[in-house]
N, C-alpha and C positions, 0 to 999 in steps of 0.2 A: 108723840110718834116715836117709834123704836128707831134708834140710829142703827147703822151698819154693824157697829162693833157690839152692839147689844142685841142684835137679832138672833134669837135662839136657834134658827135654822143653820146658822154658822157651826154650831156645836156638832151638827149631823155629819160634818166632814170626816170625823174620826170615830163616831160612836157605832155605826153599823157593824153588826157581826161579820158581814161579808168582807169589810175592808180588813179587819183583824185577821181573818181567815186568809185573805190574799197575801198579807205581810208574811204569814207563816209559810205559805205555798212558795213564795219567792225566796225566802231566807234558806229554805232547805235544798235549793237547786244549785248552790255554789259547788263548782267543779272540784273534784277530789285533787286535781293537779294544783289548784290554787291553794288548798289547805296544805298539800305536801310542801309546796314551795314556801308557804309561810313558816311552817315548822322548821324546815331546813335553814332558813334565814335566821331564826332564833338560835339554831344550834351553831351556825357559823360564827355568829356574835359572841357565842358563849361556848367554845370548843371544849371546855372542861366540865360543862354542866351534865349532871345525870339526868335521867328522864324525870325524876322528882323535881329537880331544879328547873328544868325546862317547863314543866307544867306550872310551877310557881310563877315563873315569868309570864306565861301565857295568861295566868290568872290576874296578875297585876295590870298587864296590858289591856284585858277585857274590862276590868273595873274602871281604869281610866277612860275608856271609850264611852261606857254607858254613864258614867257620872258626868263626863264633860258634856255629853249630848243633852242631858237633862238640865244642867246649869246653863247651857247657852240658850235654851228656850226660855227660862225664867228671865234672864238677862235681857233678851231681846224684847219680851213682852213688857218690860218695865220702861222701855224707851218711849216717850210720848209719840214720836214720829212713826213708831212701828205698831203700836196699839194692840188691842186684844184680838182683833180680826186676824191680823197676820200671826199673832202668837198661836192662834188655834192651828193654822196651817203649819206652823213650825212644830207644834205638838205632834201632829200627824206624821211628820218626818221622823220626829224623835222616837216614836213608837216603832216605826219600821226599822230604824237604826238599832233599837234595842233587840228585835227579833233576828236581824240579819247578823248582829255581833254575837248574840247567844248561840246561834246556829254554828257560826264559823268556829267560835270557841270550843263547843262541845265536840265538834268533829275534829279539831285540832288535838284535844285531849286524847280522843279515841286513836288519832294517828300515833301519838306518842305510846300508846299501850300496843301498838301494832295491830289495831283494828280499823278496817276501812270498808265503807259500803257506798255504792252509788244508788242504791235502792231508795227511791224518794219517800215511799210510805214508812220505811224504817226510820229514816232520818226525821221525818215529821213526828213520829212518836217519841224520838229521843228528844227533839226540842220541846214539845208540849209537856213531857214529863219533867224536863229540867225547869221549865218556868212555872210549873204548877207545885213544885216542892214535895212535901211528903206524900200528899194525896196522889200526886202524878206517879211517883215512884211505887207506891203500894199497888196501884192498877197494873203496872208492868211486872212487879214481882209476883203478883197472883197469876199472871199469865205464864210466867217463867216457871212455877209450879214447884218450887223448893230447890231449883238448881243452886249448886255451890258457887257457880261462876257469877260474877257481878252482873246485874241485870242489863247494863248497858252493852256489854259485850254479847249476851245472848240476843238481845234485841236486834242488833246489827248484823248478826251472823246466822244464828240457827233457829230462831224462832220461826215456826210455820207461818206462811203468809195468812192463813185463816186467823191465827192468833194475833198477828200484826194489825189485821183489819178490825178485829174486836177491840183491841187496845186503842186504836186511833179513834173509833167511834166514842168510846167511853171518855177518852181524854179530850176530844173535841167538845163534847157536851159540857164538860166541867170547865175547860178552858174559856169558852165563849161566855159563861156566867161570871167566873171569877176575875178574868182579865179584863173584861169591859168594866167591872166595878173598881178594880185596882188602878188600871190606868186612867180611868175617868176621874177618880178622886185626885191622882197625881197631877192631872191635867189642870184642874181647877187651881191647885196650889201653885203651879208654875206661872199661872197668869195673874196672881196678886201683884198689884203695882208696887212701885218704890223699891224694887230690888229684892223684896222678900221672896218673890217667886224663884229667883236664882237659887237661893239657899234651899228651898224645897226641892226644886229640880235636881240639884247637885246630890242632896241627901237621898231623895227618892230613887234616882237612878242607881246610885251606888247600893242601896238597900235591895233593890231588885236583882241587881248583878251579884250580890253576895248569895242570894238564894240560888241562882244558877250555879254559881262555884260549889256550894255545898252539894248540890244534887250531882254534879259531875263527878265529884269525889265518890259518892255513893254508888254512882252508876258504873264506875270502872274500877273501883277498889284501889288498892295499893299499887302505885307505879311499879314498873319492872325494875330490877336492880341495875340493869344496863341496856343499852340499845342493841338491837340485833346486828349481826355482822354487816357492814356496809358503811360507807363514808356518809350517806344521807338516807333519809326515809325513802326518797324516790327510787333508790337502786337496791332496795331489799324487798323480800317477799313477806309482808306482815301476816302474823298468825290470825287465822280467822277471817281472811279476806274473802269477800263473796262477789 
């Protein structure tokens, strides 16, 4: 007889493509005001920091979040009283955390660059391209059509809606195939007993995060030399605002 913790149906809690798709949809709806407040908080804590330094701080913060989330899942699953069944539920929450943190981070970097968008399809394309790495960036760059402006800026501001829809369709197809495999493999590693899962979760989460950081740099290019006039991002008019 198969025990509850060994029941294969439990793994379906996070495998369906529809659930991953739902995580992305929720992640990209974070209000711009929330993003602005966070960037402002980082700037207030580091009043002498340049835009490049603020982005570095955002990168470190983001990596801490995704690494800690992955490690927490592995550590919890190693506790006998928690068990594999609960570990699967925790892994589901971890994947949601990864996408939410990745979306917030990418939009915060855009804010530092003076780029802001409330358009959900544009945000969705930015997140998908960021988590897919070079393949995702290539799809967006092809749609940009040789623009000298960094692809993230074009995507969030001037890319025609028809092109945004085509990019989203292509990215979603690739995303559902690649991320299911990627997160499924990491999830299995996190549930290895005796604490090994904690190490896999920590390293795996951080590795995924580094990929997003690398793509954010590619998406927005070199940071501006200085912040635009204004004491905070909330009282200035960013370039390329849509």
